[in-house]
N, C-alpha and C positions, 0 to 999 in steps of 0.2 A: 357248735353245730352247723352244719352246712346250710347256706342260704338257698332257699327256693323262691324264685320271683313269680308272683301271680300276676298276670298282665292281660288286659284286654287289647283291642286292636288300636291301630294309629288313629289320630284325631278322635280320641275317645269321647263317647257320649255318656250320658248319666248311667245307663245300664252297665256299661263297661267298667266305669270308675267304681260304682257302688258294689258290683258283684265281686270285684277284686278285693275291696276292703272287707266285705263281710265274709268271703271265703277265707281270707287270711286269718280273720279273727276265729273262725271256726276251727281251722287247722291248728292254730297255736293253742287254742283251748283243749285240743285233743292231745297236745304235747308230742306231736309227731317229729317235727323238724322246725327250723327257723324260718318261717314263712313271711315273706314281705310283699305287701301289695304295691304294685308298680303301675306306671302309666307311660304312655308312648307319645304323649303330646300335651298341650296346654289344657288346663280346666276350662271349660265353657262357662258363660255366665249362668246358664241354667243349672249346670252341676254345682258351681260354686254357691249358688242360692241354696241348694239342697244341703250341701256340706255345712254352710253357715247355720242353716235352720236347725240342724241337729248337733252343732258344735263338733264337727269332725274335721280332721286334717286330710288333705289330698294324699294320694299314694306318692311314693318316691317317684321322681322322673328318671327314666333310663333311656339312653340312646341307642344302645345295641347290647347284644349278649355274645359278642365275639370273645374268644378266649384271650385272656390277658396274663401278664407275668404273675399277678396275684393268684391266678388259678393253677399255678405250678407247684409241685411239692419241692420247692428249692431248698437249699441248705441254710442253716442258721449257725455258721461256725462262731467260735470266740472272735472277738474283735480286739485289736491291740492298738496302743498308742504309738505314734511315730517316735517318741522318746525312748520306748522300751528297747532293750538290747536285742541283737540278732540271736543271741544265745536263748533269751526267753521266747522269742518267736519260734525257734526251732523246737523247743520243748512243747510249746502249745500245739504245733502241728503234729508232733508225734503223739501227744495225749489224745488229741481229737481225731487221729487217723486221717488227717487231710493234707493236701498239698498247697493250699492257698489260703491266705489270711487277709481279710479286710483291715486296712489301717485307717483309724478314725480319729478326728480331732476330739477335743473335750466336749464339745457341743453334740457329738455323735455324727457330724457330717463327714464326708469321705476325704481322706488325705491321699490314700493310694492303696495299692495291692501288693503283697508280698507272697512270692511262690517259692517252693522248694528249689525251683531252677534258679531264681534269683540268688538264693543262699549258696548254691553249688557254684555258680558263675563267680560270685565274690570270693569263695574259697579258693578257686583256681587262680584268680587274680592275685591273691595273697601269697600263693606259693611262688609266683614269678616276681612279685613286686611287694615284699612284706613291709609295707609303710602304713602306719596307723595315723589317720587324720585326728585332729584334736578330739579326744573322747574324755567325758567326765571321769574323774578319778574314782568317784563312787560306783560308776558303772564296771570298772576294772575290779575293784574290790569285791563287788557282788558276785561276778561271774567267776572270779578266782577263789572265792571263799576265803579271801585273805584279810590282811589288816594293814593300815598305814603306819609304818614305823617313823617315817619322816616326810612330811608334806612338802617341804621345799619352798616355803613362803606362805604367809597368811592368806594371800589372795589367790593362791594356786588352786585352780579348780579342775584342770585338764592336763593330760599328757598327750604327746604325740611323737612321731618319729619313726625311723627305720628299725625294724626289730632285728636284734643280733643275739644269737644264742652263743654263750661263752664257750670257747674250745678249751681242751685240757691245758694246764700250766705249761709254759715253754713256748707257746705259740701266740701270745698276747699280741705280738706286733702284727699279726695277720687279721686282727679282728676289726677294730673300730677306731676312728679318730675325730669323729664329728660329734658335736654336742647334741645335735638333732637325732638322738639315737635312744632306743629302749633296749637295755641290756638285760638278758635272762641268764642267770647263773645259779649254781648250787653253792655248796661249801667251798668256795674259791676266793679266800681272802685277797690274793694278788689281783685277781680280775675285778673284784669290787673296788679295791683301791685305785686301780687304773681308771675305772669309770668315774670315780669321784674327782681324779686329778683332772680328767678332761672335762668334767662338768656335764655329763650326758643328762638328758631330760629325765630319765627314769631308770632305776634298777629294780628288777623283780627277782627276789631271792627265793628259790624253790627248796623246800624241805631242809632248811638250814637256819641257824641262829646268827644274829648280827650283833657284834660287840657294841657296847655303849659308845666307845671312843670313836667307832666308825660313824655313827650317827651324828656326833658332834662336829665331824668334818664334812658332813654331807652338803652343806651349803644350799644351793637352789635345786639339787637333785632330789627328786622324789624316790623314796625307798618303800617298796611294798613287799610283804612276806606272804607266801602261799603254801599250803600243804601239798599242793599238786606238784607232778614231775614237769620237767621242761617241755616235753611233747604236748601234754594237755594244756599247759599254760600258753603256749604259742597259739594253739588252736582257739582257745577261749578268749585270748586276748583279742584276736581278730574279731571275735563275735560279741565283743564288749561294745562295739560301734552301735549307735542308734540305728533302728531299721530305716529311719528316714534317709539314710545314706544310700540305700541300695533298692528301696522299693520303687515300683512304677508309680508315677504321681502326675503325669500331664496328659492332656487330651490325646496326644499323639501315642502315648504308651498304654492308655486305658480306654475301655469302652464300657460305659455304665448304662443300665436300664432302670426304668421306673415301674412300679406296681401297675400302673395303668397302661403301659405299652402293650400293644397287640402282638400275639405270639408270631404272626406272619411277618411283622416288621422285624421282630427280634431275630428270627431265623435267618433273614436276608443278612443282617448285620454280623451274626455269628459266622455265616458262610464266608464273609469277607475278612475275617480275623482268625487268629490262631492262639488265642488264650485259653488256659485251661478252665478259668472261671471268670465270671463277671460280676461286679458289684450290683446290688439291687437297692434303689433308693425309694423312700416313700415320698408323699406330697411335701414334707417338710425338708427334703434332701438328706434325711438321716438314713444311714445304712441299716438295712433289715435283713440282708442275707446275700448269698452268692448263687449264681446260676451257672450250671455246666451244660454241655451239649446233651448228655443223656437226659436231662430234665425236659427237653423239648419233645421227647419221644411220645409220652403219654400224659398230656395235660388233663386236669380235672375239667371237664365240661360244665358250664353253668347249667343249673337245673331251672326249668320253667314250667308253669302251668298256664295254658292258653284258656282264656275265657272269651265268650262272646264273639268268636271268629275261629275259622280253621282254614284260612286262605293265606298263602305265603305272602302275597302282595300287601296284605293288611297287617301282617305280624311284625314282630320286632326285627330290625336288621341283625344279621349275623346268626339267625335261628338255626342255620345248617351246622353251626359249630356247637350248638347247645344240646342238652339232653331234655327232651320233652317228657315230662312226667304224667300229665293228664291233659285232656281237652275237655271243656265243658261248654256247650254252645246250643243255640237253637236256630242256626241257619242251615243252608244247604251244605252238603259235604263237598269239599273243594280239593285242593292239591298239596296239602301239607303231608310230608312223608316223615316216618320216624325210623330209627335204626333198631329200636327194641319195641316189644309189645307195650302199650300204654293203656291206661284207663281212659276210656272215651265215654262220654255222656251226652248225647245230643237228643233233645226232646222238642217236639212240635208245640212249643209254648210261645207266649208273646214276649217274654223277657227272660234273660239269664238269671235275674234276680229271683224269679219264681222258682228256678231249679235249685238255687243256693238255699232259698227258704225251706224247700222240701228236704234238703240234705241235713239242715239243722234238726228237722223233725225226725229224720231217719236215725240220727246219732242220738236221739233222746235229749237234745239241748234246746232250751228256750233262748231265743235271741234276746239281748238286752233291749231296753226301751230305745236306745240310740240306734242300734243295728236294725231293729224292727222298722223304725221310722225311715231309715235310709233304704231299705229293701222295699218298703211300700212306695216311696217316692220313685225308685228305679223302675218298678212295675208300671206305675201311672205314666212315667215319662215314656217308656218304650212301647206301651200299648195305646199311646195318645188318648189318655183317659178312657181306655177300654173301647175306643171307637175303631181302632186299627183292625183289619181283618185277620191279623195275626193273633189277636186277643182270643183266649179260650176261657171257658167257664173256670178252669183251674186257676188262671192268672187272677180273675175277680175274687175267687174264694180266698186265695192266699193273701192278696192284697188287703181284703177286709179283716182277715185274722191279724195280719201284721199292724193295721191300723188301731185295732183294739189294744194291742200290746203297747203301741207307742202313744196311744191316746191322741190321734190326730184324725182330722176330717179328710178324706181322700179328695172330695170335691174341692175343698178350699185349697188343699196342697196342689191339686192339678192346675187350678187357675193361676196360682202363684208361679208355678213352674213355667207355664207357656207364656206368661206375661214378660218373662225375662229374656226371651230368645231373639227378639227383634228390636232391640234398643236403637233409637235413631243416632245415638253417638258412636255406634260401631262402624267400621269400614265395611265395605262389601267383601273385601278379601277376608276379613276376620269372620264374617257371617258364612261365607262359602266354606271355610276351613273348619267350622265347628263341628259338623257331622259330615265328614267327607270320606268316601271310600272308593277304591279303584278296584275294577274287575277286568278279568281277561276271559273273554267268552268267544270260543271258536275263532281265535285269532284276531278278535276285535277287542282293542284296548278302550276301556270306558271308565269314566269317573261320574259318580252320582252323589250330590250333596243335597242334604234335606234341612230345611228350616221349618220347625213346627211352631205355630203361632195361633193367636186368637183374633188376628186382624190382618188378613193377607193384603187387603187393599192398601194399607199403609206401607207394607213392604214393596209392593209392586210399584210404588211411586219411584223406586230406584231401579226399575227394570233395565234401563239403558246402562247403568253402572254395573249391574250384575252381568249382562252379556258381555260387556267389554272385559271384565275380569275373567269370565269364563273362556273367552277367546285367548286371552293371554295364558291361562292355564293349559289350554289345549295346545298352544305353541310351545310352551317351556317343557312341558311333560311328554310331548310328542304322543298325545292321545288321538284317538279316532273321534271320540264324542265326549262331550261334557254335559251333564244334565243337572238342572236345579229343580228340587221339588220344594215349593213353598206350600206346606200342608196346613190348612186351616181347620182347627179343631171345632169351630162352631159351624162352619159350612159343610164339614165332613167331605172335603175334597182337596185336590191339590192343583195349584197353578204351576204348570210345567214349563220351564225355560230349557232350551237346548241349543247347542251349537255343534258344528262338525258335520257328521253324517245326518243332516236334517231329513233327508227322504226316508231313511230307515226309521227314525223316531215317528215321522208322521205315519208311515205305513203300520208300525206296530201298534199305535194307539188310535188309528183310524181318524186322523186329523185331516182337514181340508188342506188342499195344496197352497191356498192363499192364507192360510192360518198364521203365517210368519213363524217366529221363534218362541211363541208363548201360546198356551192353551189351558183352559180349566178342565180338569178331569174329575168329574163328580165320583164320589165313593172311593176314590184312589187315595189310600192313606199310608200304604206300606211299601217301602223300597224293597224289602226282602221277599214279600209274598205277591206283590202285584207288578212292580216295575221290572225287577230283575228277571223273574220267571218269563214275562212277556218278551223281553229282549232275548232272552236265551232261547226261546222257542223259535223266534224269527231267524236268529243268526245260526242256531244249531242245525 
């Protein structure tokens, strides 16, 4: 089944992580596809506390959804050993109706690539210079459907030499005089005798019997009998060579790709080369298939469901190459575009977890105690223990129902959650990145980070460190403004730190000119419903 990734926004908060886990569980329970909960960043201390509380694993981490080689409908042709004969490789190509075969070692790693062109070039070379390099005797016997009449020594394992087809009797003197020769003859006793006198490397007798006394005089000459005629014998004798002799097998002659390679990079390399097919390797360097140019025309796009966001800057990198299946959110509509109609569910509630819980109810499914506990915690987190202005009566009702299913106390759960967000042993950079989002409003690039806690005075002791880190972020990401909200659950307000376009921030929130870069905003609890709309109204 094709995988569908369900993912929240970058720098995911608890609502983003938990809603992805819960929605994947719901989708998989309905048996629609293979749904995988994903995340685009590290798990915060707050979220990890919730996951540990309910014995849940975090979603899988993904870095992007760009098209990769694994997303192509590439070929999986038969693979062949370098010791196999050219004859066997040609048969395999004909049986599979393909022109290229991967040549693999015993452990499945790549040895080389053999194409029909390689075989044709070798055949042409044999016409002009019919010389056989040492080839195992049993290879010859196999392709000629023959048998060994005389081995030519107990340790004799291979034959080699220039191929000579015997001419009619009376012209023997025009034929051969070198021992390093393979003679092909029919019912020609004189030719056979001459070959034995010279001591040629091998005689192949086609469609004829060999007298016992001849075998007694054979000495070191190998004698093989075959039911084939001379023409086919010559052709197949050349094809008894191991394919390791003619296949492409070095970096100069081959270009290989890996399952995780991105299609855009693959296309560039393909344009620079002229091979008919390219081997594909997995993470263990094992060959898993071959890729041709036409495979690149219509790659399967990764499928994604976006939760808790609908803004390009907050979404997974490479989204433009993916197929968006659904968008479920509770924020303002932003700039994500789709190529096909999709299911969109955007509701004015305080938490995406509230929407997901409602979808369980709509499908007639009761969430497990574990999922119910996670969803309740996600609602408590995103609504700041129901004190955020984004919180609705529906959030409260759903959270209480989920708490009954999970047998947890919402008040105790909330205090545990918000006590984990501002640990003294965390760096300011880590705290800034825990719940960090970027926005583009009327040509203004803005980043807003939020730390929700139960003791803002303790966090503010590191104000200078935060401002320094914010200025560093401003410079490195080339933003116009960076804002930090230190939201205090008990005080029901936010300590606002800001750098960059200071005047705009002061004007938007009616701050005094001498207020510096920090001010307390009572009743300001929500980035989504209070801070971003205020800035949008000013810059818009």
